[in-house]
N, CA, C and O of each residue as an XYZ file, in Angstrom:
472
protein
N     -17.974      6.110      9.479
C     -18.094      5.820      8.078
C     -16.729      5.418      7.525
O     -15.783      6.201      7.608
N     -16.608      4.216      6.965
C     -15.321      3.793      6.418
C     -14.957      4.619      5.187
O     -15.804      4.891      4.336
N     -13.705      5.008      5.104
C     -13.254      5.790      3.968
C     -12.867      4.919      2.789
O     -13.107      5.287      1.639
N     -12.279      3.784      3.059
C     -11.733      2.983      1.973
C     -12.211      1.541      2.077
O     -11.745      0.782      2.927
N     -13.127      1.180      1.222
C     -13.524     -0.218      1.082
C     -13.052     -0.589     -0.310
O     -13.733     -0.334     -1.304
N     -11.877     -1.195     -0.367
C     -11.153     -1.340     -1.603
C     -11.002     -2.810     -1.988
O     -10.553     -3.617     -1.174
N     -11.374     -3.170     -3.230
C     -11.089     -4.524     -3.698
C      -9.600     -4.669     -3.969
O      -8.905     -3.666     -4.133
N      -9.100     -5.893     -4.019
C      -7.669     -6.094     -4.294
C      -7.276     -5.486     -5.640
O      -8.053     -5.506     -6.594
N      -6.073     -4.955     -5.700
C      -5.547     -4.345     -6.911
C      -4.220     -5.004     -7.213
O      -3.343     -5.032     -6.349
N      -4.045     -5.531     -8.398
C      -2.792     -6.194     -8.742
C      -1.790     -5.158     -9.235
O      -2.188     -4.156     -9.828
N      -0.493     -5.378     -9.001
C       0.516     -4.404     -9.411
C       0.538     -4.141    -10.917
O       0.946     -3.060    -11.341
N       0.115     -5.086    -11.716
C       0.167     -4.924    -13.162
C      -0.965     -4.029    -13.677
O      -0.946     -3.614    -14.836
N      -1.923     -3.738    -12.845
C      -3.100     -3.003    -13.288
C      -3.274     -1.738    -12.447
O      -3.220     -1.795    -11.218
N      -3.476     -0.627    -13.091
C      -3.794      0.616    -12.395
C      -5.254      0.924    -12.702
O      -5.606      1.251    -13.835
N      -6.080      0.819    -11.701
C      -7.506      1.104    -11.853
C      -7.714      2.580    -11.514
O      -7.926      2.946    -10.358
N      -7.648      3.408    -12.540
C      -7.708      4.858    -12.338
C      -8.998      5.286    -11.649
O      -8.976      6.164    -10.787
N     -10.111      4.682    -12.016
C     -11.388      5.069    -11.418
C     -11.406      4.731     -9.921
O     -11.892      5.521     -9.112
N     -10.887      3.581     -9.563
C     -10.829      3.193     -8.151
C      -9.942      4.148     -7.364
O     -10.307      4.590     -6.275
N      -8.784      4.462     -7.916
C      -7.861      5.374     -7.232
C      -8.502      6.751     -7.093
O      -8.477      7.351     -6.018
N      -9.072      7.245     -8.183
C      -9.694      8.571     -8.163
C     -10.838      8.639     -7.151
O     -10.922      9.584     -6.366
N     -11.715      7.637     -7.172
C     -12.865      7.670     -6.264
C     -12.427      7.536     -4.806
O     -13.029      8.146     -3.923
N     -11.395      6.752     -4.547
C     -10.879      6.627     -3.178
C     -10.299      7.956     -2.713
O     -10.577      8.403     -1.600
N      -9.501      8.580     -3.556
C      -8.912      9.881     -3.201
C      -9.999     10.912     -2.950
O      -9.936     11.656     -1.971
N     -10.988     10.961     -3.820
C     -12.083     11.922     -3.649
C     -12.834     11.676     -2.339
O     -13.184     12.621     -1.631
N     -13.075     10.421     -2.026
C     -13.779     10.094     -0.785
C     -12.968     10.559      0.419
O     -13.514     11.133      1.361
N     -11.665     10.306      0.382
C     -10.810     10.729      1.495
C     -10.771     12.255      1.583
O     -10.902     12.818      2.670
N     -10.593     12.914      0.459
C     -10.480     14.376      0.450
C     -11.736     15.029      1.022
O     -11.644     15.979      1.800
N     -12.886     14.532      0.645
C     -14.137     15.180      1.048
C     -14.749     14.616      2.317
O     -15.616     15.262      2.905
N     -14.331     13.430      2.767
C     -14.973     12.831      3.936
C     -14.019     12.524      5.076
O     -14.429     11.895      6.051
N     -12.778     12.937      4.994
C     -11.813     12.581      6.036
C     -12.242     13.108      7.405
O     -11.984     12.454      8.415
N     -12.874     14.242      7.462
C     -13.295     14.809      8.744
C     -14.377     13.959      9.396
O     -14.512     13.962     10.620
N     -15.147     13.230      8.593
C     -16.229     12.393      9.127
C     -15.743     11.023      9.573
O     -16.458     10.312     10.281
N     -14.555     10.651      9.175
C     -14.048      9.305      9.458
C     -13.539      9.194     10.889
O     -13.094     10.172     11.490
N     -13.616      8.000     11.405
C     -13.063      7.727     12.725
C     -11.553      7.598     12.608
O     -11.035      7.153     11.583
N     -10.863      7.984     13.646
C      -9.401      7.942     13.644
C      -8.878      6.539     13.372
O      -7.798      6.390     12.800
N      -9.611      5.514     13.766
C      -9.163      4.136     13.541
C      -9.119      3.787     12.052
O      -8.382      2.889     11.645
N      -9.905      4.497     11.241
C      -9.901      4.259      9.799
C      -8.710      4.928      9.115
O      -8.340      4.535      8.009
N      -8.112      5.919      9.745
C      -7.044      6.677      9.111
C      -5.852      5.800      8.735
O      -5.349      5.901      7.616
N      -5.398      4.957      9.632
C      -4.217      4.123      9.353
C      -4.480      3.177      8.199
O      -3.631      3.012      7.324
N      -5.640      2.558      8.190
C      -5.983      1.614      7.116
C      -6.077      2.349      5.777
O      -5.569      1.872      4.762
N      -6.718      3.489      5.784
C      -6.879      4.258      4.559
C      -5.528      4.774      4.067
O      -5.273      4.797      2.863
N      -4.671      5.182      4.983
C      -3.335      5.631      4.608
C      -2.559      4.495      3.949
O      -1.825      4.730      2.989
N      -2.708      3.278      4.443
C      -2.055      2.124      3.825
C      -2.557      1.905      2.396
O      -1.770      1.590      1.504
N      -3.853      2.068      2.179
C      -4.425      1.928      0.833
C      -3.831      2.985     -0.090
O      -3.423      2.675     -1.209
N      -3.782      4.224      0.371
C      -3.221      5.301     -0.444
C      -1.742      5.063     -0.738
O      -1.277      5.343     -1.843
N      -1.008      4.555      0.234
C       0.412      4.222      0.006
C       0.547      3.160     -1.080
O       1.462      3.215     -1.902
N      -0.364      2.200     -1.078
C      -0.344      1.177     -2.126
C      -0.565      1.782     -3.496
O       0.120      1.429     -4.456
N      -1.523      2.697     -3.589
C      -1.773      3.378     -4.863
C      -0.543      4.172     -5.293
O      -0.152      4.147     -6.460
N       0.056      4.870     -4.344
C       1.258      5.652     -4.645
C       2.369      4.737     -5.143
O       3.106      5.085     -6.065
N       2.483      3.570     -4.527
C       3.492      2.606     -4.959
C       3.285      2.138     -6.393
O       4.252      1.808     -7.081
N       2.047      2.106     -6.849
C       1.758      1.744     -8.235
C       2.057      2.895     -9.194
O       2.550      2.672    -10.299
N       1.764      4.109     -8.778
C       1.846      5.268     -9.667
C       3.228      5.914     -9.718
O       3.657      6.372    -10.777
N       3.919      5.955     -8.595
C       5.169      6.706     -8.504
C       6.241      6.230     -9.492
O       6.897      7.069    -10.109
N       6.440      4.938     -9.664
C       7.481      4.519    -10.627
C       7.211      5.015    -12.051
O       8.137      5.423    -12.751
N       5.967      4.980    -12.472
C       5.626      5.438    -13.815
C       5.866      6.940    -13.954
O       6.482      7.392    -14.920
N       5.381      7.700    -12.994
C       5.543      9.155    -13.054
C       7.015      9.530    -12.965
O       7.472     10.401    -13.706
N       7.759      8.897    -12.079
C       9.199      9.170    -11.956
C       9.924      8.828    -13.253
O      10.816      9.558    -13.684
N       9.539      7.719    -13.869
C      10.168      7.304    -15.117
C       9.890      8.240    -16.279
O      10.688      8.333    -17.212
N       8.772      8.926    -16.227
C       8.394      9.841    -17.311
C       8.898     11.263    -17.083
O       8.720     12.127    -17.941
N       9.511     11.508    -15.959
C       9.924     12.874    -15.617
C      10.801     13.498    -16.699
O      10.664     14.686    -16.991
N      11.695     12.718    -17.296
C      12.601     13.266    -18.321
C      11.876     13.644    -19.614
O      12.334     14.518    -20.350
N      10.745     12.987    -19.892
C      10.047     13.303    -21.142
C       9.041     14.439    -20.999
O       8.543     14.952    -22.000
N       8.739     14.835    -19.770
C       7.804     15.943    -19.556
C       8.528     17.268    -19.776
O       9.737     17.374    -19.566
N       7.776     18.266    -20.200
C       8.350     19.583    -20.483
C       7.571     20.670    -19.748
O       6.414     20.481    -19.375
N       8.218     21.792    -19.551
C       7.572     22.988    -19.025
C       6.912     22.791    -17.667
O       7.474     22.187    -16.753
N       5.700     23.321    -17.572
C       4.955     23.272    -16.307
C       4.692     21.844    -15.843
O       4.697     21.565    -14.644
N       4.462     20.933    -16.802
C       4.215     19.535    -16.410
C       5.435     18.940    -15.722
O       5.299     18.226    -14.729
N       6.622     19.227    -16.239
C       7.851     18.720    -15.633
C       8.034     19.303    -14.234
O       8.394     18.588    -13.299
N       7.786     20.596    -14.098
C       7.912     21.229    -12.786
C       6.882     20.675    -11.810
O       7.202     20.404    -10.653
N       5.658     20.506    -12.271
C       4.601     19.968    -11.409
C       4.937     18.547    -10.970
O       4.779     18.196     -9.801
N       5.401     17.737    -11.913
C       5.742     16.349    -11.576
C       6.874     16.307    -10.559
O       6.821     15.534     -9.602
N       7.890     17.125    -10.757
C       8.998     17.171     -9.792
C       8.521     17.586     -8.413
O       8.946     17.021     -7.405
N       7.641     18.570     -8.371
C       7.092     19.040     -7.103
C       6.266     17.941     -6.417
O       6.418     17.696     -5.221
N       5.397     17.290     -7.187
C       4.543     16.240     -6.615
C       5.397     15.083     -6.092
O       5.146     14.576     -4.999
N       6.389     14.669     -6.853
C       7.263     13.563     -6.421
C       7.970     13.929     -5.123
O       8.031     13.119     -4.199
N       8.501     15.140     -5.049
C       9.186     15.574     -3.818
C       8.223     15.605     -2.636
O       8.574     15.181     -1.534
N       7.006     16.107     -2.864
C       6.012     16.174     -1.784
C       5.568     14.778     -1.353
O       5.360     14.532     -0.165
N       5.424     13.867     -2.311
C       5.047     12.485     -1.970
C       6.120     11.861     -1.090
O       5.817     11.257     -0.061
N       7.364     12.009     -1.499
C       8.461     11.439     -0.713
C       8.471     12.020      0.702
O       8.696     11.292      1.669
N       8.231     13.312      0.825
C       8.164     13.942      2.145
C       6.977     13.447      2.953
O       7.103     13.197      4.151
N       5.829     13.303      2.310
C       4.623     12.851      3.013
C       4.761     11.418      3.502
O       4.256     11.072      4.570
N       5.439     10.588      2.729
C       5.617      9.193      3.140
C       6.607      9.060      4.301
O       6.637      8.040      4.990
N       7.403     10.091      4.505
C       8.389     10.065      5.586
C       7.871     10.670      6.889
O       8.601     10.706      7.879
N       6.640     11.140      6.908
C       6.082     11.756      8.116
C       5.969     10.698      9.220
O       5.446      9.610      8.980
N       6.456     11.010     10.426
C       6.372     10.052     11.531
C       4.920      9.680     11.849
O       4.012     10.495     11.685
N       4.720      8.475     12.293
C       3.370      7.967     12.567
C       2.600      8.865     13.531
O       1.394      9.050     13.370
N       3.275      9.417     14.519
C       2.590     10.259     15.516
C       1.996     11.530     14.899
O       1.115     12.154     15.491
N       2.478     11.913     13.708
C       2.000     13.122     13.040
C       1.051     12.824     11.875
O       0.785     13.698     11.050
N       0.544     11.599     11.808
C      -0.281     11.190     10.679
C      -1.772     11.256     11.010
O      -2.452     10.231     11.048
N      -2.263     12.447     11.245
C      -3.670     12.647     11.558
C      -4.495     12.878     10.307
O      -4.068     12.570      9.194
N      -5.678     13.424     10.509
C      -6.617     13.649      9.409
C      -6.047     14.597      8.352
O      -6.251     14.382      7.157
N      -5.346     15.624      8.773
C      -4.771     16.568      7.807
C      -3.735     15.881      6.922
O      -3.682     16.116      5.715
N      -2.915     15.032      7.532
C      -1.909     14.286      6.762
C      -2.589     13.343      5.771
O      -2.170     13.241      4.618
N      -3.623     12.664      6.214
C      -4.364     11.755      5.342
C      -4.938     12.525      4.146
O      -4.866     12.056      3.010
N      -5.493     13.678      4.401
C      -6.017     14.535      3.338
C      -4.909     14.912      2.354
O      -5.105     14.843      1.140
N      -3.748     15.309      2.874
C      -2.620     15.694      2.017
C      -2.159     14.533      1.149
O      -1.881     14.717     -0.035
N      -2.077     13.336      1.727
C      -1.637     12.160      0.965
C      -2.643     11.838     -0.137
O      -2.250     11.468     -1.243
N      -3.924     11.974      0.154
C      -4.949     11.736     -0.870
C      -4.822     12.751     -2.009
O      -4.962     12.391     -3.177
N      -4.559     14.002     -1.679
C      -4.369     15.032     -2.716
C      -3.150     14.704     -3.582
O      -3.197     14.837     -4.805
N      -2.072     14.280     -2.944
C      -0.861     13.931     -3.684
C      -1.075     12.694     -4.547
O      -0.578     12.627     -5.672
N      -1.799     11.733     -4.036
C      -2.096     10.523     -4.798
C      -2.918     10.875     -6.037
O      -2.670     10.356     -7.126
N      -3.882     11.746     -5.863
C      -4.707     12.182     -6.998
C      -3.846     12.936     -8.024
O      -4.043     12.781     -9.229
N      -2.909     13.737     -7.557
C      -2.006     14.445     -8.474
C      -1.126     13.450     -9.235
O      -0.896     13.618    -10.433
N      -0.636     12.420     -8.548
C       0.146     11.382     -9.233
C      -0.687     10.690    -10.304
O      -0.194     10.404    -11.395
N      -1.943     10.424     -9.992
C      -2.819      9.783    -10.971
C      -2.972     10.669    -12.207
O      -2.923     10.173    -13.332
N      -3.154     11.955    -12.009
C      -3.260     12.879    -13.139
C      -1.995     12.830    -13.988
O      -2.074     12.778    -15.216
N      -0.847     12.845    -13.352
C       0.427     12.782    -14.074
C       0.595     11.432    -14.769
O       1.120     11.364    -15.881
N       0.155     10.373    -14.123
C       0.222      9.024    -14.700
C      -0.626      8.937    -15.973
O      -0.260      8.241    -16.920
N      -1.735      9.631    -15.992
C      -2.667      9.557    -17.115
C      -2.301     10.470    -18.285
O      -2.939     10.407    -19.336
N      -1.296     11.305    -18.118
C      -0.887     12.180    -19.225
C      -0.506     11.341    -20.428
O       0.177     10.327    -20.282
N      -0.933     11.742    -21.605
C      -0.517     11.002    -22.783
C       0.990     11.162    -23.009
O       1.579     12.183    -22.655
N       1.585     10.154    -23.591
C       3.013     10.241    -23.915
C       3.212     11.322    -24.972
O       2.362     11.488    -25.847
N       4.307     12.052    -24.908
C       4.541     13.094    -25.914
C       4.753     12.467    -27.293
O       5.233     11.340    -27.415
N       4.390     13.215    -28.309
C       4.631     12.762    -29.679
C       6.139     12.658    -29.897
O       6.901     13.368    -29.242
N       6.583     11.785    -30.803
C       8.039     11.612    -31.015
C       8.759     12.915    -31.296
O       9.910     13.067    -30.886
N       8.135     13.854    -31.972
C       8.790     15.131    -32.265
C       8.924     16.007    -31.036
O       9.744     16.924    -31.010
N       8.099     15.723    -29.987
C       8.126     16.515    -28.746
C       9.138     15.970    -27.758
O       9.585     16.704    -26.877
N       9.511     14.713    -27.876
C      10.381     14.058    -26.890
C      11.812     14.524    -27.011
O      12.674     14.073    -26.257
């Protein structure tokens, strides 16, 4: 069963529903997928991360409290996950990357703080 059948996504557009549904599919169906699908799906997730990470990183200074700590943690974990050697990129790694991608999406969707909060 293919995990990621993804239409093209342009860098200027973040399709939150597409990212969310892809992450959910990977999180819940990764065990059913064939190993040959893992590399392709990981590439799709990396593309999503590439769209989301700059926005979340750029907003890190405006986040406060638990959100700031969570964002810092997610960014650090994403950077670590992207550095995992190819030989160690099995189903568990794919699951972890999907979880991190979904967390980035949540952080990306946070409303901007009100001017008095910034």
